[in-house]
Every structure is written in structure tokens, then in C-alpha cells.
C-alpha positions as CSV (number, residue, x, y, z in Angstrom):
1,M,0.0,0.0,0.0
2,T,1.4,3.4,-0.9
3,A,1.7,6.3,1.5
4,I,-1.1,8.8,1.7
5,P,-0.1,11.9,-0.2
6,P,0.7,14.8,2.1
7,P,-1.8,17.7,2.3
8,P,-0.7,20.9,0.6
9,V,1.6,23.1,2.6
10,V,0.1,26.6,2.9
11,E,2.2,29.5,4.2
12,G,0.9,30.7,7.6
13,V,-1.3,27.6,8.1
14,E,-0.3,24.7,10.4
15,W,0.8,21.7,8.4
16,V,-0.9,18.4,9.3
17,R,1.4,15.4,9.0
18,P,-0.4,12.6,7.1
19,R,-0.9,9.1,8.4
20,P,2.0,6.8,7.8
21,P,1.8,3.9,5.3
22,R,0.5,0.5,6.5
23,A,4.1,-0.9,6.4
24,A,5.1,1.6,9.1
25,Y,2.5,0.1,11.5
26,H,4.0,-3.3,10.8
27,D,7.5,-2.0,11.7
28,D,6.1,-0.5,14.9
29,V,4.6,-3.9,16.0
30,V,8.0,-5.5,15.4
31,L,9.8,-2.8,17.4
32,A,7.3,-3.2,20.3
33,L,7.8,-7.0,20.4
34,V,11.6,-6.7,20.3
35,L,11.6,-4.1,23.1
36,A,9.2,-6.3,25.1
37,G,11.6,-9.3,24.9
38,A,14.7,-7.2,25.7
39,T,12.9,-5.5,28.6
40,A,11.8,-8.8,30.0
41,A,15.3,-10.2,29.8
42,S,16.7,-7.1,31.5
43,V,14.1,-7.4,34.3
44,V,15.3,-10.9,35.0
45,L,18.9,-9.8,35.1
46,Y,18.0,-6.9,37.4
47,R,16.2,-9.2,39.8
48,I,19.2,-11.5,39.9
49,T,21.3,-8.5,41.0
50,G,18.9,-7.9,43.8
51,W,16.9,-5.0,42.3
52,G,13.2,-5.5,42.9
53,E,13.6,-9.1,44.1
54,G,10.8,-8.6,46.6
55,A,8.3,-7.4,44.0
56,P,5.9,-10.0,42.6
57,W,6.7,-11.5,39.2
58,W,3.2,-10.8,37.9
59,G,3.8,-7.1,38.6
60,S,7.0,-7.1,36.6
61,V,5.2,-8.9,33.7
62,L,2.4,-6.3,33.6
63,W,5.0,-3.5,33.8
64,V,7.0,-5.0,30.8
65,L,3.8,-5.1,28.8
66,A,2.7,-1.6,29.7
67,M,6.2,-0.2,29.0
68,S,6.8,-1.7,25.6
69,L,3.7,-3.0,23.8
70,P,1.9,0.4,23.4
71,L,4.8,1.4,21.1
72,A,3.1,-0.7,18.5
73,A,0.6,2.2,18.1
74,R,3.1,5.0,18.6
75,R,2.5,6.6,15.2
76,R,-1.3,6.1,15.3
77,W,-1.8,7.7,18.8
78,P,1.5,9.2,19.7
79,E,0.3,11.3,22.6
80,I,-1.6,8.5,24.3
81,V,1.4,6.1,24.0
82,A,3.8,8.7,25.4
83,L,1.5,9.3,28.4
84,V,1.1,5.6,29.1
85,A,4.9,5.0,28.8
86,S,5.6,7.9,31.2
87,V,3.2,6.6,33.8
88,A,4.5,3.0,33.5
89,F,8.1,4.3,33.8
90,V,7.3,6.1,37.1
91,V,5.4,3.2,38.5
92,G,8.2,0.8,37.7
93,A,10.8,3.0,39.3
94,M,8.8,3.6,42.5
95,T,7.7,-0.1,42.9
96,E,11.0,-1.6,41.7
97,V,9.2,-4.0,39.4
98,G,11.1,-2.7,36.4
99,E,14.6,-1.9,35.2
100,A,16.5,1.2,34.0
101,L,17.9,0.3,30.6
102,F,15.2,-0.6,28.0
103,S,12.5,1.3,29.8
104,N,14.5,4.5,29.2
105,I,14.8,3.5,25.5
106,S,11.1,3.0,25.3
107,L,10.3,6.3,26.9
108,F,12.7,8.1,24.7
109,I,11.1,6.6,21.6
110,A,7.6,7.5,22.8
111,I,8.5,11.2,23.5
112,Y,10.3,11.4,20.2
113,T,7.3,10.0,18.3
114,V,5.1,12.7,19.7
115,G,7.3,15.4,18.1
116,A,7.8,13.5,14.9
117,W,4.3,12.1,14.2
118,G,1.9,14.3,16.2
119,R,-0.7,15.7,13.9
120,S,-1.1,18.9,15.9
121,R,1.9,21.0,17.0
122,L,-0.1,22.5,19.9
123,R,-1.2,19.1,21.2
124,A,2.3,17.6,20.8
125,N,4.0,20.5,22.7
126,I,1.4,20.3,25.5
127,V,1.8,16.6,25.9
128,R,5.6,16.7,25.9
129,G,5.6,19.7,28.2
130,V,3.4,17.9,30.7
131,I,5.6,14.8,30.6
132,V,8.9,16.7,31.0
133,V,7.6,19.0,33.8
134,G,6.2,16.0,35.6
135,M,9.5,14.0,35.3
136,F,11.6,16.9,36.5
137,A,9.1,17.5,39.4
138,W,9.5,13.9,40.3
139,L,13.3,14.2,40.1
140,F,13.5,17.3,42.2
141,W,11.2,15.9,44.8
142,G,13.3,12.8,45.0
143,L,16.5,14.9,45.4
144,V,14.9,17.0,48.1
145,I,13.7,14.0,50.0
146,G,17.1,12.4,49.6
147,S,18.8,15.4,51.0
148,L,16.6,15.2,54.1
149,T,16.9,11.5,54.6
150,P,20.5,10.4,54.3
151,E,19.6,6.7,54.4
152,Q,18.3,6.9,50.8
153,V,21.8,7.6,49.5
154,P,24.0,6.9,52.5
155,E,27.3,6.8,50.7
156,L,27.1,10.4,49.6
157,S,27.8,13.2,52.1
158,R,25.5,16.2,52.3
159,E,28.3,18.4,53.4
160,G,31.5,19.5,51.8
161,G,33.0,22.5,50.0
162,V,31.2,24.6,47.4
163,I,29.6,21.5,45.9
164,S,28.9,18.6,48.2
165,P,29.0,15.0,46.8
166,Y,25.2,14.8,47.1
167,L,24.8,18.1,45.2
168,A,27.1,16.9,42.5
169,F,25.0,13.7,42.3
170,G,21.9,15.8,41.9
171,L,23.5,18.0,39.2
172,I,24.5,14.9,37.3
173,N,20.9,13.7,37.4
174,V,19.5,17.0,36.3
175,L,22.0,17.3,33.4
176,T,21.4,13.7,32.3
177,N,17.6,14.3,32.3
178,L,18.1,17.6,30.4
179,L,20.0,15.8,27.7
180,Y,17.6,12.9,27.7
181,F,14.4,14.8,27.3
182,G,15.9,17.6,25.3
183,G,17.3,15.1,22.8
184,A,13.9,13.4,22.5
185,W,12.2,16.8,22.0
186,Y,14.8,18.0,19.5
187,F,15.0,14.9,17.3
188,G,11.3,14.6,17.2
189,D,10.9,18.2,16.0
190,S,13.7,17.7,13.5
191,A,11.9,14.6,12.0
192,Y,8.7,16.7,11.8
193,R,10.5,19.5,10.0
194,S,12.1,17.1,7.6
195,A,8.7,15.6,6.8
196,R,7.3,19.0,6.2
197,S,10.3,19.9,3.9
198,R,9.7,16.7,1.9
199,A,6.0,17.5,1.6
200,E,6.9,21.0,0.4
201,L,9.3,19.5,-2.1
202,L,6.7,17.0,-3.3
203,Q,4.1,19.8,-3.6
204,R,6.4,22.0,-5.6
205,T,7.4,19.0,-7.8
206,A,3.7,18.3,-8.4
207,E,3.0,22.0,-9.1
208,L,5.9,22.1,-11.6
209,A,4.7,18.9,-13.3
210,A,1.2,20.4,-13.6
211,E,2.5,23.7,-14.9
212,R,4.6,21.8,-17.5
213,E,1.5,19.9,-18.5
214,R,-0.5,23.1,-18.7
215,S,2.2,24.8,-20.8
216,R,2.4,21.8,-23.1
217,A,-1.4,21.8,-23.6
218,Q,-1.4,25.5,-24.1
219,A,1.5,25.2,-26.7
220,V,-0.5,22.5,-28.5
221,A,-3.6,24.6,-28.5
222,I,-1.8,27.7,-29.8
223,E,-0.1,25.7,-32.5
224,R,-3.4,24.1,-33.6
225,L,-5.0,27.6,-33.7
226,R,-2.2,28.9,-35.8
227,I,-2.5,26.0,-38.2
228,A,-6.3,26.5,-38.3
229,R,-5.8,30.1,-39.3
230,E,-3.3,29.2,-42.0
231,L,-5.6,26.5,-43.4
232,H,-8.5,28.9,-43.4
233,D,-6.6,31.7,-45.2
234,V,-4.9,29.4,-47.7
235,V,-8.0,27.4,-48.6
236,A,-10.4,30.3,-48.6
237,H,-8.2,32.4,-50.8
238,H,-7.2,29.9,-53.4
239,V,-10.6,28.2,-53.6
240,S,-12.3,31.5,-54.1
241,V,-9.9,32.3,-57.0
242,I,-10.4,28.9,-58.5
243,G,-14.2,29.3,-58.2
244,V,-14.3,32.7,-59.9
245,Q,-11.9,31.6,-62.7
246,A,-13.8,28.4,-63.3
247,G,-17.1,30.3,-63.6
248,A,-15.5,32.7,-66.1
249,A,-14.0,29.8,-68.1
250,R,-17.4,28.1,-68.3
251,R,-19.1,31.2,-69.6
252,V,-16.6,32.0,-72.3
253,F,-15.4,28.5,-73.2
254,A,-17.4,28.3,-76.4
255,K,-17.1,32.0,-77.5
256,D,-13.6,32.9,-76.5
257,P,-11.3,29.9,-76.1
258,D,-8.3,32.1,-75.4
259,A,-10.0,33.8,-72.4
260,A,-11.1,30.3,-71.1
261,A,-7.5,29.1,-71.4
262,A,-6.3,32.1,-69.4
263,S,-8.8,31.4,-66.7
264,L,-7.8,27.7,-66.6
265,S,-4.1,28.8,-66.3
266,A,-5.1,31.0,-63.4
267,I,-6.9,28.0,-61.8
268,E,-3.8,25.8,-62.3
269,S,-1.5,28.5,-60.8
270,S,-3.8,29.0,-57.8
271,A,-4.1,25.3,-57.2
272,R,-0.3,24.9,-57.3
273,E,0.2,27.6,-54.8
274,A,-2.5,26.1,-52.5
275,V,-0.8,22.7,-52.7
276,D,2.6,24.2,-51.9
277,E,1.3,26.0,-48.9
278,L,-0.7,23.0,-47.7
279,H,2.5,20.9,-48.0
280,G,4.3,23.4,-45.8
281,L,1.6,23.1,-43.2
282,L,1.7,19.3,-43.3
283,G,5.4,19.5,-42.8
284,T,4.8,21.6,-39.7
285,L,2.4,19.0,-38.4
286,R,4.8,16.2,-39.0
287,G,7.9,18.0,-37.6
288,D,9.3,17.0,-34.2
289,E,10.3,20.6,-33.3
290,E,7.8,23.3,-32.7
291,P,8.2,25.8,-35.6
292,A,7.9,29.5,-35.4
293,A,4.8,31.2,-36.6
294,E,6.4,32.5,-39.7
295,S,8.1,29.3,-40.8
296,T,5.1,28.1,-42.8
297,S,5.2,31.0,-45.2
298,T,7.7,33.5,-46.6
299,R,4.9,35.8,-47.7
300,G,4.9,39.4,-46.4
301,L,4.1,43.0,-47.2
302,D,6.2,42.9,-50.3
303,R,3.9,40.4,-51.9
304,I,0.6,42.1,-51.3
305,G,0.9,43.3,-54.9
306,E,0.4,39.7,-56.0
307,L,-2.9,39.6,-54.1
308,V,-4.0,42.7,-55.8
309,A,-3.1,41.3,-59.2
310,E,-5.0,38.0,-58.5
311,S,-8.0,39.9,-57.3
312,T,-8.1,41.9,-60.5
313,E,-7.7,38.8,-62.6
314,A,-10.5,37.2,-60.7
315,G,-12.9,40.0,-61.8
316,V,-12.7,42.5,-58.9
317,P,-11.0,45.7,-60.0
318,T,-8.4,46.3,-57.2
319,T,-5.8,49.1,-56.8
320,L,-2.8,49.3,-54.5
321,A,-1.3,52.4,-52.9
322,V,1.8,52.6,-50.7
323,V,2.1,55.6,-48.5
324,G,5.4,56.4,-46.8
325,E,8.8,54.8,-46.9
326,P,8.7,51.0,-46.7
327,R,11.0,49.4,-44.2
328,E,11.9,45.9,-42.9
329,V,9.4,44.3,-40.5
330,S,9.5,41.1,-38.5
331,P,8.2,37.9,-40.3
332,V,5.3,37.8,-37.9
333,I,4.0,41.2,-38.8
334,G,4.7,40.7,-42.5
335,L,2.8,37.4,-42.7
336,S,-0.1,38.7,-40.5
337,A,-0.5,41.8,-42.8
338,Y,-0.4,39.6,-45.9
339,R,-3.0,37.2,-44.5
340,I,-5.3,40.0,-43.5
341,A,-5.1,41.6,-47.0
342,Q,-5.6,38.1,-48.5
343,E,-8.7,37.3,-46.3
344,S,-10.2,40.8,-47.0
345,L,-9.9,40.4,-50.7
346,T,-11.2,36.9,-50.6
347,N,-14.3,38.1,-48.8
348,V,-14.7,40.9,-51.4
349,R,-14.8,38.3,-54.2
350,K,-17.1,36.0,-52.3
351,H,-19.6,38.5,-50.9
352,A,-19.3,42.1,-52.2
353,G,-21.1,41.5,-55.5
354,A,-20.3,41.4,-59.2
355,T,-19.9,45.2,-59.5
356,A,-17.7,45.7,-56.4
357,S,-14.2,47.0,-56.5
358,A,-11.5,47.2,-53.9
359,D,-8.7,49.5,-52.8
360,V,-5.7,48.3,-50.8
361,R,-3.5,50.8,-49.0
362,V,-0.3,50.2,-47.1
363,R,0.7,53.2,-44.9
364,W,4.1,53.5,-43.3
365,S,4.7,55.8,-40.3
366,D,7.5,56.2,-37.8
367,D,6.2,53.7,-35.4
368,A,3.6,51.6,-37.2
369,V,2.4,50.1,-40.5
370,E,-1.2,50.0,-41.5
371,V,-2.9,47.7,-44.1
372,E,-6.3,48.9,-45.2
373,V,-8.7,47.1,-47.6
374,A,-11.9,48.9,-48.6
375,N,-14.6,47.6,-51.0
376,T,-17.6,49.2,-52.7
377,G,-20.1,46.4,-52.0
378,S,-23.6,46.9,-50.7
379,A,-24.3,47.1,-47.0
380,H,-25.6,43.6,-46.8
381,T,-22.8,42.0,-48.8
382,A,-20.3,44.1,-46.9
383,E,-21.6,42.7,-43.7
384,L,-21.1,39.2,-45.0
385,G,-17.7,40.2,-46.2
386,A,-16.8,41.0,-42.6
387,G,-16.7,37.3,-41.8
388,R,-20.2,36.7,-40.5
389,E,-20.9,33.9,-42.9
390,G,-22.4,30.8,-41.3
391,S,-20.8,31.6,-38.0
392,G,-23.0,33.9,-36.0
393,A,-21.8,37.3,-35.2
394,N,-18.2,36.5,-35.8
395,G,-17.1,34.2,-38.5
396,L,-13.8,32.3,-38.8
397,G,-12.3,35.0,-41.2
398,Q,-12.9,37.9,-38.8
399,L,-11.9,35.9,-35.8
400,G,-8.7,34.8,-37.5
401,M,-7.9,38.4,-38.4
402,R,-8.4,39.6,-34.9
403,E,-6.2,36.8,-33.5
404,R,-3.4,37.6,-35.9
405,V,-3.4,41.3,-35.1
406,A,-3.5,40.6,-31.4
407,A,-0.6,38.2,-31.6
408,A,1.5,40.9,-33.3
409,G,0.5,43.5,-30.7
410,G,-1.6,45.6,-33.1
411,T,-5.2,46.8,-33.5
412,I,-7.8,46.2,-36.1
413,E,-11.0,48.0,-37.3
414,L,-13.8,46.2,-39.2
415,G,-17.0,47.8,-40.2
416,P,-19.2,49.2,-42.9
417,R,-18.3,52.6,-44.5
418,A,-20.7,55.5,-44.5
419,R,-20.6,55.8,-48.3
420,G,-21.2,52.1,-48.8
421,G,-19.0,49.0,-48.7
422,Y,-16.8,47.7,-46.0
423,L,-13.5,48.7,-44.5
424,V,-10.8,46.5,-42.8
425,R,-7.9,48.5,-41.3
426,A,-5.1,46.7,-39.3
427,R,-2.3,48.6,-37.6
428,F,0.9,46.9,-36.5
429,P,3.4,48.7,-34.2
430,L,7.0,48.6,-35.4
431,R,9.4,47.3,-32.7
432,R,12.6,49.2,-31.8
433,G,14.7,46.5,-33.3
434,E,12.9,46.7,-36.7
435,E,13.4,50.5,-36.8
436,V,17.2,50.0,-36.2
437,R,17.4,47.5,-39.0
438,A,15.5,49.9,-41.3
């Protein structure tokens, strides 16, 4: 049977030591039986020397049992066992039915166990304090009586220099008892502190393991979210281009074979690009190492012109304007800006209507870069173009754009324009390192 896990250690709150494992109770039973046998043998030897030879044997047997066998339950009820052992020790010394060797060992173990295994510090200190005070009171009482009745210790004189022989005898007894009870108290508390330190270590280890598991799960969730955004952007963009070009090819196939061929070429090119990007994402999924967010694509702000050209070829007149002096940005910002422009133009083709047009602007300032995509669709189609298709108030496209901008530390505005159509404006702050490189 495994040990019961320790309760959590809370700063400022008394720690309660857990119950020991079942194997510890078995060891205590063995210890009690061994001490019982050793104490019984010692009693026999003491009686042979003349100590307690007038006491009845049955009294010695009962005393041996009371002195040793309660230790079998020392970790289950440490305070009760210590009190029983103390009373038995005093009774054995006063009636001379016991001995002075293994009884001292048993009492030491009982007092030590109160400090080491007591489940309440207050109760443990009170019980040990009562035992120690009682034992010293008994000791001093015996010394006082002995000083008044020389026949108790006749070989020691009560008179002498600064320290008489009897006073020296008393000081030796006091010092011996101080070391005896102080050692039992100290080592018991040390064992308790060690157990608390082990519990704190186990708790911290468990917390670290749980934190690692949470971090691992969070990393997996973030990576899955990133891949989901990439899949949405890649598939939505290229499939929308393929759909528009396929429709155009179907309409002009019989009348204008050259135009149909051009549409089919655009379909082929878009399909190849989609396959290449999907291969990159699959490589990310199969890789052992966690890739960076920008590793799946080298697309950035310098390739937004390709999106504008694709949108125009797909039947949506689109213009591009760059305001300010372009500079180098991090791959994260470059990819996020590219994907937002891509998603916005995809929504224009899908939802803004056949007569819609789009304007793409890239604005550079000292501390930020803005990407703005505006279309001239109707209010209803513009609302669909915001990413609300089939997904309640916030569709996957709009959600993905917000997540990308938030990951790069920027802001985004999405909403219908007063003069019609829809506007998507994302602003990305330029980091200090990017300004230095520029």
C-alpha cells in the first residue's frame, strides 16, 4: 500500500502530517515486540542482582507489557502512547518491578514520536511539556527527600566545599535528564521539519509537473489555432480564386477559347500555390520541433501586390497604394499583414457582389504600418464580407484576423463605410529592433 499523499503546505497555516503507510505500522509492531523481549530479559537480570527481588513477578510482567507494547501504536496515537509509557516508567521505578535500561529507550522513543508524528503541533507540545515537567518535578522531589533522609543515598555526604557529593549527584541527574528529554524533543521536531520539507518539495514538484502539462497543452492549442488560421486563409483564398476563374472559363469556353484558357491557367497556378502552402503546413504538423509562426510561409508585405493582381484577374478591380517609406518588419508582422489583406480580398470576391471594386493601401509611419482594404459592395454584402458567414456574429475569417493582429500587438478596425462598402484596417506597431534594422 502506498503512502497517503501529504496535504498541501500553505504558508501561515499549520501543516498536518499525514498518516504513515501500513508498512510503518507493521514495523512498529516488530519494534514493540523486540523491546518487550529485551525489557523482560533485562528485568530478569536486574532481579538476579537484587533490584526489585521482593516485587511480585506478575507485577513485573504487567509492567513490561505496559512499558513496551503500546509502542506498536506509537504513530497512530503518539500522545496517548507517550503518556502511558511515562506513567509506566514512574510506576516501575517507584515499585522496583522494572529496570532502568530498555525502559529509558522505550520512553525516549515514545516522546520522540510525539514530536515526529503528532498531527497537531499544539497538542504535541502540550503533551511533551506535561511529561517533561512531571518528570523533573518527580526528580527534584526525590532529590529534596534524599537530602533530608541520608539513608536513601548513604554513601554520599551532604556536606563539603562549594559543591557537596550529594549536590554533585543531583546536578549529574539534572544534566542527564536535560540531555535525555531535550534530545527526544529536538530529534522529534527535526523529524517533523524534515517531513514538512519533503512535503513542500513533493508539492512543488507536483505543481511544476502540472505547470509543465498546462504549458504543453497551451502550446499545442496555440499551434493548432495557428495552423487552423493558416488553413482557413490558404484554402479560402485559393478556392475563391479557383471558383471565380472556373465560372469565367465556363461562360466564355465556347465563345472565347483564349480567355477560357487564361482562366484555366489561373486556376492551375492558384491550385499549385495552394498545394505548396498545404505541403508546408503538413510539414509543420509532422515535424518534431515546434516551428515558429512565420516558418510556414515567406509571404509578407512585399507580396501584397500579387494579391491585388490576383483579385483583378478574378474579376474584382483592385488598386494598390503605398504611402510612406517601406521598411523591414518582422516575419510575424509581414505574414499577418499579408494574410489580413488576403482574407479581406477573398471576402470581397465572395460576398461584395459582381460590381464591387477594392482599394488596398499600405501606410508607413515612424512607429507603425497600416494595411487597409476597402470595397464598394452593398451594406448587406459588406456585412457578409466582414466574416459573418455561417458563424453567427463573428465568422472564422474575422476571428482569424483579430487573432493575428492581437498576436502581433496591433489593433484592427472592421465595419461598414458611411458611403457604402466595407473597411478593414489593421495597424501593426514597429518594434525598436525593426526601426534600427531599417
